[in-house]
Structures are given as C-alpha cells and as structure tokens.
C-alpha positions in Angstrom: 175.5 -1.2 105.6 177.4 0.8 103.3 180.4 -1.7 101.5 183.5 -1.3 103.5 186.5 0.0 102.0 190.1 1.2 102.7 192.0 4.3 101.4 195.6 3.2 100.5 196.6 6.7 101.6 196.9 5.2 104.7 200.0 2.6 104.1 201.8 5.2 102.0 204.8 5.3 104.2 205.8 1.3 102.9 203.9 0.7 99.6 207.2 2.3 97.4 208.4 5.6 95.9 205.4 7.9 95.8 205.5 9.3 91.6 203.7 12.6 92.0 203.3 15.1 89.4 203.4 19.1 90.4 202.8 22.1 88.0 205.9 24.0 87.5 204.9 27.7 86.9 208.0 28.9 85.3 207.9 26.6 82.6 204.7 25.5 82.4 204.7 22.1 82.1 204.2 19.4 84.6 207.1 17.8 86.8 207.9 14.8 88.3 208.7 14.1 91.9 209.8 11.2 93.0 209.7 10.3 97.1 211.3 7.6 98.4 209.5 5.2 100.1 210.3 1.6 101.4 208.4 -1.3 99.4 207.3 -3.5 102.6 203.9 -4.2 100.8 202.9 -4.2 97.5 199.7 -3.3 95.9 199.1 -7.0 95.4 199.9 -7.8 99.1 197.3 -4.6 100.2 194.6 -6.4 98.4 195.3 -9.9 99.4 195.5 -8.3 103.0 192.3 -6.1 103.6 190.3 -9.1 101.8 191.5 -11.6 104.7 190.5 -8.7 107.4 187.0 -8.6 105.6 187.2 -5.6 103.2 185.6 -5.5 100.1 186.3 -2.4 98.5 189.5 -0.4 98.0 190.9 3.6 96.5 194.1 3.7 95.1 196.2 7.3 94.7 197.5 7.5 91.1 201.3 8.0 92.6 201.0 3.7 93.9 200.7 2.4 91.1 204.1 1.6 89.9 202.9 -0.5 87.1 200.6 0.8 84.4 201.9 -1.3 81.3 198.8 -3.3 79.8 200.4 -6.4 81.5 200.3 -4.6 85.1 196.9 -3.2 85.0 195.4 -6.6 84.3 197.5 -8.4 86.7 195.9 -5.4 89.1 192.4 -6.2 87.7 192.9 -10.1 88.5 194.4 -9.8 91.4 191.6 -7.8 92.8 189.0 -10.0 91.0 190.6 -12.8 92.8 190.0 -11.4 95.8 186.3 -10.1 95.8 187.9 -6.5 96.2 186.4 -3.9 94.0 188.7 -0.9 93.2 186.0 2.1 94.4 188.4 4.7 92.8 191.4 5.5 91.5 192.5 9.1 93.4 193.9 12.1 91.2 195.6 14.6 93.4 196.6 16.7 90.9 195.3 19.5 88.7 193.7 22.8 88.3 190.7 22.5 86.2 189.9 26.0 88.1 193.0 27.8 86.9 192.3 31.2 84.9 195.6 29.9 82.6 193.8 28.0 79.7 197.2 26.4 78.7 197.2 24.7 82.5 193.8 23.5 82.0 194.4 21.9 78.6 197.5 19.9 79.8 195.9 18.7 83.4 192.7 17.5 80.9 194.9 15.7 78.7 196.6 14.3 81.7 193.3 13.3 83.3 192.3 11.5 80.0 195.4 9.1 80.4 194.5 8.0 83.4 191.0 7.7 82.8 192.5 5.3 80.4 194.6 3.5 83.7 191.6 3.4 85.5 189.5 1.7 83.1 192.2 -0.9 81.8 193.2 -1.5 85.9 189.1 -1.8 86.6 188.4 0.7 88.6 184.5 2.1 88.8 185.4 5.8 89.7 188.4 8.4 89.3 188.6 11.0 91.5 189.5 14.4 90.1 190.1 17.3 92.4 188.2 21.0 91.2 191.3 23.1 91.9 192.8 25.8 94.2 191.3 28.7 93.1 189.8 31.0 95.8 186.8 29.7 97.4 184.7 33.6 96.4 186.1 33.0 92.5 182.7 32.5 90.6 184.2 32.2 87.2 186.6 29.4 88.9 183.8 27.3 89.5 182.1 27.5 86.1 186.1 26.8 84.6 186.3 23.3 86.9 182.9 22.8 86.3 183.3 22.8 82.4 187.0 20.4 82.4 184.9 17.9 84.7 182.3 18.0 82.3 184.5 17.3 79.5 186.9 14.7 81.5 183.3 12.8 83.0 182.1 12.7 78.9 185.7 11.0 78.2 185.2 8.5 81.3 181.7 7.7 80.1 183.0 6.4 76.8 185.5 4.0 78.9 182.8 3.1 81.3 184.4 4.8 84.3 182.8 7.5 86.2 184.4 11.0 87.5 183.9 12.5 91.0 185.0 15.1 92.6 185.9 16.1 96.1 185.6 18.8 99.0 189.1 18.7 98.8 191.2 21.8 97.7 191.0 25.4 98.4 188.0 25.8 95.6 185.7 23.1 96.9 186.4 24.5 100.7 183.1 25.3 101.5 179.7 23.1 101.1 177.9 25.9 99.0 181.0 25.7 96.3 180.7 22.1 96.3 176.8 22.3 95.4 177.2 24.8 92.7 180.0 22.7 90.7 177.7 19.6 91.3 175.0 21.5 89.7 176.9 23.5 86.8 177.8 19.9 86.1 174.5 18.8 85.5 174.8 15.6 87.3 177.7 13.9 84.9 179.7 14.4 87.8 179.7 12.4 91.4 181.1 13.5 94.9 183.2 12.2 97.3 183.2 13.3 100.9 185.8 13.7 102.7 185.3 13.8 106.8 188.0 15.9 107.1 188.4 18.8 104.4 186.1 21.4 105.6 188.5 24.2 107.5 185.3 25.7 109.3 182.3 24.4 110.3 183.2 21.1 109.6 179.8 19.0 110.6 177.1 21.4 109.8 178.7 21.7 106.2 179.2 18.0 105.8 175.8 17.4 106.7 175.3 19.7 104.0 176.9 17.6 101.3 176.6 14.2 102.3 173.2 13.8 100.7 175.4 14.2 97.2 178.0 11.7 98.2 178.8 8.9 96.1 181.0 7.7 98.0 182.8 9.1 102.0 186.3 9.4 102.7 185.8 8.4 106.5 188.8 9.9 107.5 189.8 9.6 111.3 190.7 12.6 113.1 193.7 12.2 115.5 195.1 13.4 118.8 198.6 13.2 120.3 200.4 9.7 119.8 198.1 8.9 116.6 195.0 8.0 118.8 191.8 8.7 116.8 189.2 11.0 118.2 186.5 9.1 118.6 183.8 11.3 119.5 184.8 13.0 116.1 184.9 9.9 114.0 181.3 9.1 115.5 179.5 12.4 115.0 180.7 11.9 111.3 179.3 8.9 111.0 176.2 10.2 112.3 175.7 12.0 109.4 176.8 9.7 106.9 173.7 7.3 108.3 171.4 10.3 108.9 171.8 11.1 105.1 171.1 7.2 104.4 174.3 6.7 102.7 175.0 3.3 101.2 177.9 3.7 99.2 181.7 3.0 99.4 182.7 4.0 103.1 186.7 4.5 102.6 188.6 3.9 106.1 191.5 6.4 106.1 194.2 6.5 108.9 197.1 9.3 107.8 198.8 9.1 111.4 201.9 7.1 112.7 200.1 4.4 114.8 199.8 1.2 113.1 197.6 1.6 110.1 195.9 -2.1 110.2 195.0 -1.3 114.1 193.5 1.8 113.5 191.7 1.2 110.5 189.7 -2.0 112.2 189.0 -0.1 115.0 187.5 2.4 112.6 185.4 -0.9 110.9 184.0 -1.4 114.5 183.1 1.8 114.7 181.7 2.3 111.6 179.6 -1.0 111.8 178.2 0.2 115.1 176.7 3.4 113.6 175.6 2.1 110.0 174.4 -1.2 111.1 171.7 0.3 113.8 168.1 -0.2 111.7 166.8 3.2 110.0 
C-alpha cells in the first residue's frame, strides 16, 4: 500500500493569502501577485488534522509557506516530526526552463535554488519543478528543460533534496515527452504523475508513465456539484496498482465541496484498490 498523502492545494480557499510569482515579459523580471484568502487553517493545524485522520504525508505549495525564515522553517519541520507526517514535496508551480530566453531560464533557475534551500531547511524530501510551457512539438525545448532540471537536481543533491518534475504544462502534455525528458536528465530527476493533467488519451498515457512515478497526485475528477467521478478515479488507481506503485499517493480534491469529506472518500477508494494482493 502506498503512503497516503494529502495535497495542500485541496485547502487553498482557506489557508491564507496565495503569494504567487509570475513572469513579466515586458520588464523581463519576476513579479509577486498576492491573492487574498482567509486564513481559517494554518499549516500547523492542517498537519495536526491530517495526522489525526490517519494520513502520514503531505505536499505543500510554495505559496502556502507564509513564513520562510529560519525560525519559521524550523517550526514547520518540528511540527511535521511531532505529528509523524512526512513533508513529501514542496510544489513549485512557477517557471519555464524550456524557454528560448536564456535570461528567463537563468532567473528562474536562481529562484529554484532559493526554494530548494527552503525545502531542505523545512524538511521536505522533494521539490517539484515544472518543465515548462513550450509547445509539445518543440524538441530543443525538451533539451533546454532537461539541462535546467539537471542543474537544479545537482544543486538539490547537495542539500539532500530530490528534484521531481510532473506531467504538467504544455511541454509535458504527452507521455512521450515525459519519457524523453526523463531520459535526457539521465536519472537525476524523478517524476510526479498527476491523474488529471494529460489533455488527450488520458488512461493510455498515464499507463505509459506510471512505471516512472516517484509520487502520484491522485487528483479527483469531479462532476456537477463537486461530486467525485468514482469510475474515473478507480480506473486511475488501477493503473497505479498495475504499475506496482508504492510511493506517496497524494490525494487531491480541487472542487467546492467539503474537502476533508471528499478526501476521506478518495482514501477509501485508494485503500480498496491498493490493498488488494498482487
């Protein structure tokens, strides 16, 4: 049975302001955009609650780290240890290492190094870095992204953190591109597989990349009213089981229903599938 994890994106509506980095193409610089959200639940409270409900790992987006000071990261690390919750991945959702703009790639790589340091000091196992937004047919872009990810991975290795990428964004919108990128990275970069990110031929492509997965975003597809599409979720879980996946399975619910209730339902489905004897 994989380690059951929760993706904190599931609670983004009430975990305080989202501090998101964007690229300003006109000025060639990163800009901070703050989206106000009520802080009805702190990271510490989330970790305590998920531990009480039987989860043993968590993935946290960078924009939810309100305090990245030395003291703040020490507190996060101590809270996770106290709750016996592994901080699996720090999720970075910004950047484009596939860009043809060498200045953009250099600035983004510097930004990644800073967040790798934060991940190391906060006690995270992995940092998830997207490959980029170039068109999927742009083969040189795959090489540019692989080069940037290798550099990030080499730096992360010195901090005892693993870099993983994900089937997210235009460049890695096909399983073939995912595999080409991983091959070009020479084993230095891992993979997070997300149930919901392949725009076409979803199940075939998920089956194609699942054997490479370090972690899985078990993202629920939903129907009207935020109801989980159980047929879709079960089918994706079967692909995990068939690939022999045993890493962190990060349950993710992004609709407007009760997140905790929905996530507990996803957990039940995951346990039904993943606990079956091989």
